[in-house]
N, C-alpha and C positions, 0 to 999 in steps of 0.2 A: 804556568807551572801548575793551577790546579789538574788543566788535561793530562800533563807529565806524570803529576800522582796518581791520577784515575788510571791511566796508563799501565803506571809499574803494578798497582793494587788488581789490575786484571791480569798480568802476566805472571803473579804471583800465585793467583789464585787458577791459573790453569796451569802450570806446574805441579800445582798440590794438589790436582781435583782427583790425581791416580794414588796419593801418599793415604794409606788405610793402617790403622794399632790393630784391625780386627783379627784374630788368628784363625787362619785357614782352615776350615768345619773337614773333620775326618770321622766318618760313622764309626762306633767306637766297634771293637770288634768282642763277639759273643759266639761262645761255641754252638754252632748249629750240628745237628746231625746228617748225616747222608741221607736217613729214611727214617721214618716211622715204623714203628712194629710191623703195621699193618702193610700187605702187600700191592706195591700202588707204583706203575711205571709214569704216572702222567706228572707234570712239574706243576701243575696248577690244579687244585681242588676243581670238579665241574659240578659248582653250586650255583647257582642262576641268582640276578640279583633278586630275584622276589624269590627265595627261598622255600618260604613257607606255603609255596606252591605245590611243591615236589608234594606235601602230604595227600593230596588230592581232596579235599574239604571246602566247599564253600563258604560253608559258616566260619570256620579260619580264614580263609581268603577277606571275606568281610570286615570280620574283627583285627584284622592287623590294617586293612587300608583306612578304616578310622582312627585306630592310635596313630597312625602316621600323619594322619590332618589333625587330630584333636588332643595327644596326650601331653600336659600341663609342661613334663618334663622337657620334652622334645621340641615344644614352642619356647620352654625360657634357654635352651642350649641355641636355637633359632636369634632371641634378643643377644647373647654374648657374642655371637656373630657380628651382628649390626655395632655392639658397640667396639668389637676389636675391630672393624673398619671404618670405624669413627677415629679410633686411636692412629690407626694409620693414615689417616687426611693430617690428622693435627700436628705428627712427627713430621711426615712428608713438605708440609707448608713451612717448616725451617730451611730447606733448601734453596726457598726462592724470595727473594728481595721479598720487605714487606715496605707498604706505601699506606701515607695517610693523608690526610687532607683535611685542614681547617679555614672556616670563613668567619669573620666576624664584621659588625657594621658599628660605627658609633654615630651619634647626634650631638653636637656640641652648641650650645647657647650660651652667648655670650654678650653683658649688657652692663654698659660704662654710662654714667650718668652725663646726660648732654645730649649721648649719641645715640646713634638706631641700633637696635640689638641685631647682633650678628651670630645667624646660626650656621653650620656648617653640617655635610655630612660625611665621613671616613668610612672608605672600606680598604677591607685587607683581605686575602685570600692566599695560600701557601700551601704544599706540598713537600712529603719528604720522604724520601727513601731510604731504608736503614737495610743493608746485604751484610750478613755473617757467609763471610768466603768458605768455612767450616776447610780450614785447610788441613787436619789433620782427621777429616772423616768421621769425627762424632755424630753431624748431625745426620749420615749416611747410614752410619751403624743403627743409629735407634731408628731411623726407617726400616731397614732391613727387620731389625727385632722385630718392630709391628707387624712386619707383612710377615713373619712365621710365627706370630702370637694369631694371627686372622688362622693361618693353615692350621694350627693349633685347635682352635676354635670350630673347626668346619671339622676334624678328626675326630675331636669330640662331641660335635650332633652326630654323627655318624656310628661312634660307639654307643652312645643315650638311645640313637635310635634303635640299632641291633639287637640294647639289652630289652629295650622294652615290646620289640617284637618277640624274641624268645622267649621274654615270661608272659606274654600274652599267650604264644603258642601253650605254652606249658601250664598255664593256666585252664586253657580252655581243654587240654588233656587230661588234667586234673577233675573239671567239670564233669567230663564224661567219667571217669574211673568213678566218680561219687553215685554216677546214674546207674552205671554198670552195677556197682555194689547193691545199688539200693533196689533194682532189678531181680537179684541173685535175692537180697533178704526177702522178696514178695514172692519169690518160687518157694522160696524156703518155706514161708510161712505157710504158703498153701501146702505144699508137702508137709508140715509139720501138725496143721491142721487137721488133714486126712489122716495119719499118722494116727492123730489123738483119737480119731471117729471109729477107726477100726481098734484102738485100745481100749475103749469107751464099750462096745460093743462085745468086745471078747471079755472084758468086766461082767457085764450082766448076763453074759454067759458060762461066766467064771471058769473061764480059761485064761482070766488074766488076775492079775493084782492092784493094788490100790498104789501098790509102789509104782506099777508101771505109767500110771495115768499122773502119779506127781512128777514124774522126770519127765514124761513128755508136755506136761504143761511149763516145764520150770526150764525147759531148753525154747519152747515156744515165747516164755517171756522175754528169754533171754534175746532171739531171735529178732522181737518186737524192738528190745531197745537197742541193736545195732541197728535198726532201721532208723529208728530216731536221730540214731548219728550221722546217717549219710543225707537223711533230708536235710541236715543242717551244713552237711557238707556243700551242697549243692547250692544251696541258698548263696553262700560264703565264698564258693565260687562265682556263682553271677553278680554278687557285689564285687569280687575284686580285678574283674574284666571292667565294669563301667566304671571303677575307679584310672584304670588304665586308658580307658578311651576319652577319658574326662567328663565321665556322666554322674551322676550321684548316685551313693548304693542304694539299690531297691527299685532303680530303674528300667532295669536290663533285663530279658529275657530272650534266650542262647537256644536255639534251635540244636539237637543232636542227642544221642542218644546211647550211645553205645561207643567203644574202643576201637570196634572191627569198622565203624566209618573211616578210621584212618588208615590211610597207608602207609608201610614202614620204607621211605626211599633208600637206595643204595646209595651212600657216598664214598666219593673218590677222594682220598686225604691230598694228593699232590705232594710235592716236596716238602720239608720242613724250613725247607730256605723263602720259600714264599709267604710264610707268612708273615716277614720284614715288611712286605709290601701290602701285604692284603689286609691285617689285621689293624681297627683304627685306634685301638689303643696306644700300636707301638707306633702309629705313626704321628698318634699326639703328640707320644713320649719323644721323639725324634726330632717336632717341631719346637718343642720347649726347649730342645738343646741345642737346635741353630740360632734361637732368639738369647737362650743366657750367652752363647759364643757371640753375639754381636752387640751385645752388653759390655763384654769385656770392650771390645773396640769402643765404647763410649764410656768409659771409665778411663779409659788410658788416654783417648785424646783429652780430657778433662787435665790431664796436667799438663797440657801444654798450653802455650799461648791463643787467643783467638784474634782474626783480624775483622775488620768490619769496616764497609764503606758506608759513607753520609752524605746523601744528595740533596740541599733544599732549595728550594724556588719558591721566591713570592712575589708578591705584586699589591701596592697600594696604590688607591685614587687621591688621596690629598697629603702632601704631593705626591703626584705619580710618581712612582717608583718600582723599579724591578732589581730584585735580589736573588744574587746565586752565588750559593754555596757547594765546595765538595770538599769533602775530608774523608780520613779513616781512620780510624781508632785501635790500637791495638792493648790489649785486656790479656797480662802474665801472673797468673799464681806467683808469688813467692814464698808466702805462708800462709799457712791451712792448719797446722798443727795434726799435720799428718792424716787429714781426713781424707785429702785425694789418694794417698797412697793406700790406703785401707779400702777406698772405694774399687780399687783396680784386685785387692786382695776377696774382696766380697763375693767380686763377679766372677771372678776365677773360683773360688769357693764352690760358689751356686754352679759351676760348670761342671765341675767335680762331682759333685751331688748329682746333678739329672744324667751323667753318664752312668753311675750306678743302679740309678732309678729305670734307664734305658735294658740295661742288663738285664735288672732283676724281671722286668717289663717280658721283655724275649721270653727269658727263662721258664716263668709262669705263664705265658702263650704256650710253649712246646708242653710243657707239663699237663694244661685244660687239655690239650687235644687226646696226649697218651691215658689221660683217666678215661675220656670220653668215649676212646678206643677199648678199654679193657670193660667202660658200663656196656657199654654196647652188646659183646661178645659175652662177656657173662648174663645180662639180659636174653639173648638170643637163644643161650642155651638154657636158662630159666624156663622159658616160653617153651619151647620142644623138651624138656621134661616132664612139665607142669601139664602138659597136654595131654601126655600118657598118663601121668595120674589124674587125669579129673574123666578119662574114659573109663579108667577102671574103677576110680571111684564110682560113676553113674553105672555100670553094671553089678558093683557091689550091693550098693542099694537098691538096684531093681531087683536082684535077686534073697537079700537078705528080706525084703519087704516079703516079697512072694512067700518066704519060708516063714516066714513070721504068722502071716495069714495061716497057714497049714499046721501050724504048731510044732514046725521042726525045730526051729531055734526059739529062745529066751530075746524078751522084751532089749535087753540090753547091748546086745548082739546087732540089733536094728537101729536102735538111738545114737552105736558107736558108728556105724555105716551112713547113717544121715548126718552125721556131724563132719564126719570125712567128707561127705561131698560137698558140704557149705565152704568147708575150708578152703578144697582144693579148686573149686570155683572162682572163689575169692581172692588166693594166692595166686591163682592164672592171669585174674583182672591186672592185679598188682606187678605182675611181670609186664603186661601188656603197657602198661602205663612204663612203668621203669626204659622200657626199649624205646617207646617213643619218646620220654625225656630225653633218654641217652643221645638220642639221636639228633634232636634240638640242642642239646649241650655241645654235639661234636661239630654240628655245622656252624653254632656260634663261636668256636675256639677256631673253628680254621677263618673266621671273619666276617661271613656271613657270603656276600656277592661281591663283587669288586669294588673297591674303593676309590672314584674319581680324583685325580689332584685337584684340588681348588684353586678357583680364579681369584687373583688377584687383581683390583684395581692397580692401576699404574705402575 
């Protein structure tokens, strides 16, 4: 009879193995345009996985490589992957029988008056097998949810890694901008000192007024005050890079003097639909949605009975006995006060929420690409116009200085020309910085390099 019962349970388990209450997953429909505003005939962006190398800067390559290895946010994301893998193994273990073993030894000594003492040793060993047959697929759904969570944590790491790489690139470019502005300030101070000496010489000769000298000294002091700000920005940039690389602030010295050391790469945007497969944040949102979909199966399975098998075997030495028992147990929920049905509604509502999160993630991704494209175009136009403005400002300053020394113009005209030159140089440096940052933003918005599908054990 025991064997018949065992066989019956196995038959039930076999037929029920394909029973699943998890809804079929369907990717949410999100309106995606056919193309971006930029012209591109490619289906996918032409971005190398090590996208930062496109800027052709050795220092940047080294900084990003160190950040990939030592950044604390990336390291924390790796630990979350390990946790997700452990949770997957825990969930998967419910699909297999649980086997436990026990053993004990007892020594009994009996003494009756007038008789010899009797000592007995009794030993017993037993093993038990417990197997949930998972008729309605609750354990399988929990395993699927845990597997999707591993994928989510992988894409989370990819997203954090991409964000850190972009932040390193932008911080390094910001450091180069601060050094460029510091160089401009030093050149300006030298020019202002030269003009001040000219003004003082003309004043001694009676060809200039004390007002000219006071105005030039004021301009020189203002330039020195600006220089102090740029020195601070250089220090802050190096400290920010140190933290991104997992080092203490004040311990990092970075090479690189100007924005001219950075090449501005051309980026092919590809088609908008490629973002669904390239952007790690979109992939993470979808993995979370898949896990929530599987959780519905877990909640629905809890509404139905669970069937399990119990197999126990024991051996005793005194007296020598062998015991074998086989049984099955059926546990069916009868009254839970609405808790189980509420659990189903909760899991369904959670999935509905994540559908909207997924849609918004896609829409924001499309917006970020368009915004980055607009920023790149605007920065390029500004660089072109400000380059012309700088060349004209240099010519104007050179001519006004010659004319001032010759006494053909007043000092106010020269002062205006030298201020215009300073502002033109500074504005062009900022525009070059904005163009580089916009390209970094565009690469990040396009998902950086290809994101590989994470491999899940089992």
